[in-house]
N, C-alpha and C positions, 0 to 999 in steps of 0.2 A: 504494500500500499504506499502510496506517495503522499506525504503530508506537506509537500512544498508548494502546492497549488498548480495552477492558478485556482482561486476560489471564486464562487459564483458572484460575490459581492465586489470583485475586483476586475472583472472582464465580462464583456458581452459575448454571447455565443458566436457572433460574426467575427469577433477579434481573436478567437481562441485558436486558429490555425488548424481546425479540424479538416479531415478529408474522408471521402467515401471509403467504407471498409473499416475505418478506425473505430476502436472500442474504447469506452472510458467508464469510470465508476462515478456515480452521482450518489452522494451520501446525504440522506434526508434525515433531519432531526437527530442531532448529535446525542441526545438522551436515549432515544429508542433505537437509533442506528439502523434505519431502513437503508439497505444498499441496493442500488439499481445498476445493472450493467447495461450500458447504452451503446448502440452501434449506429454510426452515421451511415445512412442508406444513399441519400442524395443531397446535393447542395445546389441551390438555385442562385447562381451568380447574378448579381445586379438587381435582384428583387428584394423589396423590403415588405416587412410585416406578413410574411407567410407563416401560417400556423404550423406548428410541429404536429406530427401525426404518430399515434401509437400503432405500430405495425403488428406487434405480437406481445402477448403478456404471459407471465408465468405466476402462479400463486395468488394470493389475496392482496388487494390494495390496502395500504395503511388507512386508519381512521383519520379523518380531517378534523381539526379543532378550530 
């Protein structure tokens, strides 16, 4: 596990240098430690405000508070 970042509050998704096929860990709620393995499927260059889509899921989603 890499604790050096970048962290979600320090960079936007478009600035993160991701590429199709890349996988990364998203840690939600440091107390409960919900871990999500995310794979970049497609990048739409030059388009703004495109919503992310969930392509596949495993397990139960965490409760929202």
